[in-house]
C-alpha positions as CSV (number, residue, x, y, z in Angstrom):
1,M,134.6,206.0,101.9
2,T,132.0,204.9,104.2
3,Q,129.0,202.8,103.1
4,E,126.8,205.9,103.2
5,H,129.0,208.0,101.0
6,Y,127.8,207.8,97.5
7,P,129.8,210.1,95.3
8,I,128.1,212.2,92.5
9,F,129.1,214.3,89.6
10,A,129.3,218.1,90.0
11,S,127.9,219.1,86.7
12,S,126.3,222.0,85.0
13,S,124.2,222.9,81.9
14,L,124.8,225.2,79.0
15,T,121.0,225.3,78.6
16,E,120.6,227.5,81.7
17,L,123.0,229.9,80.1
18,G,120.8,230.0,76.9
19,L,123.5,228.2,75.0
20,R,124.3,224.8,73.3
21,R,127.2,223.0,72.0
22,E,127.0,222.9,68.2
23,M,128.4,220.2,66.1
24,K,132.0,220.9,64.8
25,P,131.5,223.5,61.9
26,G,130.8,221.6,58.7
27,H,129.7,218.4,60.4
28,V,126.3,217.1,61.0
29,G,124.8,214.1,63.0
30,P,122.2,211.5,61.9
31,D,118.6,211.8,62.8
32,Y,119.1,210.8,66.3
33,T,121.7,213.4,67.3
34,E,119.4,215.3,69.6
35,H,119.2,212.1,71.7
36,V,122.9,211.1,71.8
37,Y,125.0,214.3,71.0
38,D,125.8,216.1,74.0
39,Y,124.8,219.8,73.2
40,D,123.9,220.7,76.8
41,T,126.6,219.8,79.3
42,F,129.0,222.6,80.2
43,W,131.0,220.7,82.7
44,Y,130.8,217.0,83.7
45,D,132.7,217.4,87.1
46,A,134.5,219.9,89.3
47,F,136.8,218.4,92.0
48,W,139.6,219.9,94.2
49,D,142.9,218.4,94.4
50,R,145.9,220.0,96.5
51,G,145.7,223.7,95.5
52,N,143.7,223.2,92.0
53,L,140.1,223.0,91.2
54,V,139.9,220.7,88.2
55,V,136.9,221.2,85.9
56,F,136.1,218.5,83.2
57,C,134.2,219.6,80.2
58,P,133.1,217.8,77.1
59,K,135.0,219.5,74.0
60,L,134.1,223.2,74.1
61,F,134.6,223.9,70.5
62,G,132.6,227.0,69.5
63,L,132.3,227.9,73.2
64,Y,135.8,229.1,74.0
65,H,134.7,232.6,74.1
66,L,132.6,231.7,77.1
67,I,135.8,231.2,79.2
68,R,137.2,234.5,78.0
69,E,134.0,236.7,78.6
70,G,132.7,235.0,81.7
71,Q,133.3,235.0,85.4
72,F,134.1,232.0,87.7
73,Y,133.4,232.2,91.4
74,L,134.7,229.9,94.0
75,D,132.0,230.2,96.7
76,E,131.5,234.0,96.6
77,D,135.1,234.9,95.6
78,K,135.9,236.0,92.1
79,V,139.0,234.1,90.4
80,G,141.2,234.8,87.5
81,K,140.7,233.1,84.3
82,P,141.3,229.5,84.4
83,R,144.2,227.7,82.6
84,L,142.9,225.5,79.7
85,K,144.3,222.1,78.7
86,S,142.7,220.7,75.6
87,H,142.4,217.0,74.7
88,E,140.8,215.0,71.9
89,F,137.5,214.3,73.6
90,Y,137.5,216.7,76.5
91,D,138.8,220.1,77.8
92,V,140.1,220.6,81.4
93,L,140.1,224.0,83.3
94,F,142.4,224.4,86.3
95,I,141.6,227.1,88.8
96,R,144.0,228.0,91.5
97,A,142.5,227.3,95.0
98,S,144.5,227.1,98.1
99,K,141.6,225.4,100.1
100,K,138.6,223.4,98.9
101,P,135.6,225.5,98.0
102,Q,132.1,224.3,98.5
103,T,130.8,225.6,95.2
104,L,131.6,226.6,91.7
105,R,129.7,229.2,89.9
106,F,129.9,230.7,86.5
107,E,128.3,233.9,85.2
108,W,127.8,235.1,81.6
109,G,125.4,237.2,79.7
110,G,123.3,237.9,82.9
111,S,122.9,234.2,83.7
112,S,124.7,231.7,85.9
113,V,125.2,228.2,86.5
114,E,126.5,226.6,89.7
115,S,127.6,223.0,91.1
116,P,129.2,221.6,94.3
117,V,132.7,220.9,94.4
118,N,134.0,217.3,95.1
119,S,137.2,216.2,96.7
120,V,140.0,213.9,95.4
121,Q,141.2,213.2,99.1
122,Q,137.8,211.6,99.9
123,D,137.0,209.8,96.8
124,S,140.6,208.4,96.1
125,A,141.0,207.0,99.6
126,P,138.9,203.7,99.2
127,H,140.9,202.8,96.0
128,T,144.4,203.4,97.4
129,G,146.7,200.5,97.0
130,K,143.7,198.4,95.6
131,N,143.3,196.4,92.5
132,V,140.4,198.2,90.7
133,A,138.3,197.7,87.4
134,V,136.5,200.6,85.9
135,T,133.6,200.4,83.5
136,L,130.8,202.3,81.8
137,S,127.5,200.5,81.5
138,R,123.8,201.0,80.4
139,D,121.1,198.5,81.3
140,N,123.5,195.3,81.3
141,D,121.6,192.5,83.0
142,L,122.4,192.6,86.8
143,T,123.5,188.9,86.6
144,W,126.2,189.9,83.9
145,I,127.5,192.5,86.4
146,E,127.6,190.1,89.1
147,D,129.4,187.5,87.0
148,F,132.0,190.1,85.8
149,A,132.8,190.9,89.3
150,R,132.8,187.1,90.5
151,Y,135.3,186.1,87.6
152,H,137.8,188.9,88.2
153,C,137.7,188.4,91.9
154,Q,138.4,184.8,91.8
155,M,140.8,184.8,88.9
156,H,142.7,188.0,89.3
157,G,142.2,189.3,92.8
158,L,139.9,192.2,92.0
159,E,139.1,194.3,95.2
160,K,137.3,197.3,94.0
161,M,135.0,198.6,91.1
162,L,134.3,202.0,89.9
163,F,131.3,201.6,88.0
164,F,129.7,204.5,85.9
165,D,126.0,203.9,85.2
166,N,124.9,205.7,81.9
167,A,121.2,206.3,82.7
168,S,120.1,202.7,83.0
169,T,116.3,202.4,83.0
170,Q,116.0,198.6,84.2
171,Y,117.2,199.3,87.7
172,G,118.8,201.6,90.1
173,L,122.3,202.3,91.6
174,D,121.6,200.3,94.7
175,D,120.8,197.2,92.5
176,I,124.0,197.7,90.7
177,R,125.9,197.9,94.1
178,E,124.2,194.8,95.4
179,A,125.0,192.9,92.2
180,L,128.6,193.9,92.7
181,R,128.6,192.9,96.4
182,R,127.2,189.4,95.4
183,G,130.1,189.2,93.0
184,G,132.8,189.8,95.8
185,I,133.2,193.5,95.8
186,H,133.0,194.6,99.4
187,N,132.0,198.2,98.9
188,P,131.7,199.2,95.3
189,T,131.7,202.9,94.0
190,V,128.8,203.3,91.6
191,L,128.0,206.7,90.1
192,S,125.2,207.8,87.9
193,A,126.4,209.4,84.7
194,P,123.2,210.5,82.9
195,F,125.0,212.3,80.2
196,R,124.6,211.8,76.4
197,Y,127.0,209.2,75.0
198,G,127.9,210.8,71.9
199,V,127.8,210.1,68.1
200,V,130.2,210.0,65.2
201,S,129.2,213.0,63.1
202,Q,129.3,213.2,59.3
203,D,130.0,215.7,56.7
204,R,127.4,216.9,54.3
205,K,127.9,214.0,52.0
206,G,127.4,211.4,54.8
207,K,131.1,210.6,55.2
208,T,132.2,210.0,58.9
209,R,134.4,212.7,59.8
210,F,134.5,213.5,63.6
211,N,134.0,211.4,66.6
212,T,131.9,213.3,69.2
213,M,131.9,210.4,71.7
214,F,133.2,212.6,74.5
215,L,131.7,210.8,77.5
216,Q,133.6,207.6,78.0
217,T,137.0,209.1,77.6
218,S,136.0,211.9,79.8
219,L,134.9,209.6,82.5
220,L,138.2,207.5,82.3
221,N,140.1,210.6,83.0
222,I,138.0,211.9,85.7
223,A,138.5,208.3,87.2
224,R,142.1,208.5,86.8
225,L,142.5,211.9,88.6
226,R,139.5,211.9,91.2
227,F,139.2,208.2,92.2
228,L,142.1,206.2,91.2
229,S,145.4,207.9,91.3
230,G,146.6,205.9,94.2
231,A,145.2,202.5,93.0
232,R,147.6,199.7,92.8
233,A,146.4,198.8,89.2
234,V,143.4,199.5,87.1
235,L,141.7,197.3,84.6
236,Q,139.8,199.2,81.8
237,C,137.3,197.0,80.0
238,D,133.6,196.4,79.6
239,I,131.1,194.1,81.4
240,D,131.1,191.6,78.4
241,E,134.9,191.1,78.7
242,L,136.8,188.6,80.8
243,V,140.6,188.9,81.1
244,W,142.9,186.1,81.0
245,C,146.6,185.5,81.8
246,K,148.7,182.4,81.3
247,S,150.2,182.9,84.8
248,G,149.0,184.9,87.9
249,S,146.7,188.0,87.9
250,I,146.6,190.9,85.4
251,F,147.1,193.3,88.4
252,D,150.3,191.5,89.5
253,L,151.5,191.4,86.0
254,T,151.0,195.0,85.5
255,Q,152.9,196.0,88.8
256,K,155.8,193.9,87.7
257,R,156.0,195.5,84.1
258,P,158.6,198.3,84.1
259,T,156.1,200.7,82.3
260,G,153.3,199.6,84.7
261,F,151.2,199.0,81.6
262,V,149.7,196.1,80.0
263,R,147.8,195.9,76.6
264,L,145.2,193.4,76.3
265,G,144.3,192.0,72.9
266,V,140.6,191.0,72.6
267,E,139.2,188.0,70.9
268,W,135.6,186.9,70.4
269,R,134.1,184.0,72.4
270,Y,130.8,182.4,71.6
271,P,128.1,180.6,73.7
272,A,128.2,176.8,73.8
273,A,126.0,174.9,71.3
274,G,122.4,174.6,72.4
275,C,122.5,177.9,74.3
276,T,120.0,180.2,72.8
277,E,118.9,182.5,75.6
278,N,119.6,183.6,79.1
279,F,123.3,183.9,78.2
280,R,126.0,184.1,80.7
281,H,129.7,184.7,80.6
282,S,130.2,181.0,81.6
283,D,128.5,179.7,78.4
284,H,131.2,181.4,76.2
285,I,133.5,178.6,75.5
286,R,133.6,178.6,71.8
287,K,135.8,180.5,69.1
288,I,136.1,180.8,65.4
289,A,139.3,180.1,63.7
290,D,140.9,183.3,62.3
291,D,138.2,185.3,63.7
292,K,138.6,189.1,63.5
293,L,140.2,190.7,66.8
294,C,138.3,193.4,68.6
295,R,140.2,196.6,69.7
296,A,142.4,196.4,72.6
297,K,142.0,197.2,76.3
298,Y,144.4,197.5,79.1
299,C,145.5,197.5,82.6
300,I,147.7,200.2,84.0
301,A,149.3,201.3,87.4
302,P,148.1,204.9,87.8
303,S,151.0,205.9,90.0
304,G,153.5,204.3,87.7
305,P,155.9,205.7,85.0
306,L,152.9,206.5,82.8
307,W,151.0,208.3,85.5
308,F,151.0,211.6,83.5
309,T,149.2,210.3,80.1
310,S,145.6,210.5,79.4
311,W,143.4,207.2,79.4
312,H,141.4,206.4,76.3
313,V,139.0,203.5,75.7
314,H,141.5,201.3,73.8
315,T,144.8,202.6,74.8
316,I,146.6,205.6,76.6
317,G,147.6,208.9,75.0
318,L,151.2,208.2,74.8
319,L,150.7,205.1,72.8
320,K,147.6,206.3,70.7
321,S,149.3,206.4,67.5
322,R,151.2,203.0,67.9
323,G,149.7,201.0,70.5
324,S,147.9,198.8,68.2
325,L,151.2,197.4,66.9
326,I,151.7,195.4,70.1
327,T,150.1,192.0,70.2
328,P,150.6,190.4,73.5
329,K,150.6,186.4,73.6
330,S,150.5,185.6,77.3
331,N,147.4,187.5,78.3
332,G,144.4,189.1,76.7
333,I,140.5,189.3,77.0
334,W,137.7,187.1,75.9
335,H,134.9,189.2,74.6
336,C,131.6,187.4,75.1
337,K,129.5,187.8,72.1
338,A,126.0,187.3,73.7
339,I,126.5,189.3,76.7
340,T,125.3,192.7,75.3
341,S,122.3,195.0,75.7
342,S,123.3,197.2,72.8
343,A,120.9,197.7,70.0
344,W,123.8,197.9,67.5
345,R,125.3,194.5,68.5
346,S,123.2,191.5,68.8
347,Y,123.9,187.7,68.8
348,D,122.4,185.5,66.1
349,T,122.4,181.8,67.4
350,N,122.0,180.7,63.6
351,A,124.5,183.0,62.1
352,R,127.6,180.7,62.1
353,S,128.3,177.1,62.2
354,N,132.1,176.8,62.2
355,Y,132.7,177.1,65.9
356,D,135.2,175.2,67.7
357,I,135.7,174.6,71.5
358,A,138.4,176.9,73.0
359,P,139.8,174.5,75.6
360,E,141.8,177.2,77.5
361,T,138.6,179.4,77.7
362,Q,136.5,176.4,78.9
363,A,139.1,175.4,81.4
364,A,139.4,179.0,82.9
365,L,135.4,179.4,83.1
366,D,135.2,175.8,84.7
367,H,137.6,176.9,87.4
368,V,135.4,179.8,88.5
369,N,132.7,179.0,91.1
370,W,129.9,180.9,89.6
371,S,127.6,180.8,92.7
372,K,130.2,181.8,95.0
373,N,130.4,185.3,96.6
374,P,134.2,185.8,97.5
375,A,133.1,188.3,99.9
376,G,131.2,185.8,102.0
């Protein structure tokens, strides 16, 4: 990928077909559903990979008749019905194509939608053999983004980042690229992902019943297949999380594991006493004894033995029902409490008083040169 090649999503809209994705039958969302539930996206992305056009969709429940009744075209050529593979948070359509088409079009009920087609061969090349981190972010402070890259470049040998920006309003994609470059990533891949994040739906009595947060899991699997299939190892975590290992790099450790997979337990870390604003990762040197753990994250070798399994936010598909039983002791993640732009999670400097210094965290953060750009 050259400096000038900025990948995009090849997406389409149900609205253009006069349709919308309804909630799962019998379920409703809260008042803000219109803003966060994805009723509009038909497919997130379409990309060609060695004989197949791969089309990633949010869950199509209630819309499967579209695939049966409508007609797909690659460029101007009709194609047969696609093969459908269904997952918990997304559906994938596979269309046979001996060569890469330029456009994908779908016609139904007298209307049509169209998108360009991306290429795995082009978008995976820059990440082949590299240590990569993948993350989804919205309006996180650019200093936090820079510090995340700086820490992992210096402590773990991070080389590339695949950064999905979920419709940030405080800055543009070029600002994110520049922050990552300052942090040490030579040529980061930053994509605009302006899709609705999703919501946990409720039944008519208000009880949580169905998770419609399609976006993040879909993006992780688009990343797995379109961008990162040839990467050396991929770290999946958020901007407010810092990986630690008792010995060496998380990417090296992942490569050495027979499974090519390392689960990372997540512990909270809190800012130093007296720090009340302009928080940075380097301020988070305190912990609370017996604090509740967060849900795990992971690092995986995409071409390793688990290459076939879906990626989820906190585990992978093969381990989804039992991954939480594993509690690693020699590596993990420090979750920085005050590094957040989320309305649902804020940091109250006066909320707790029983903090202790976490010496291992303080030593690691002191080891990082927070003003150094590893890329020069």
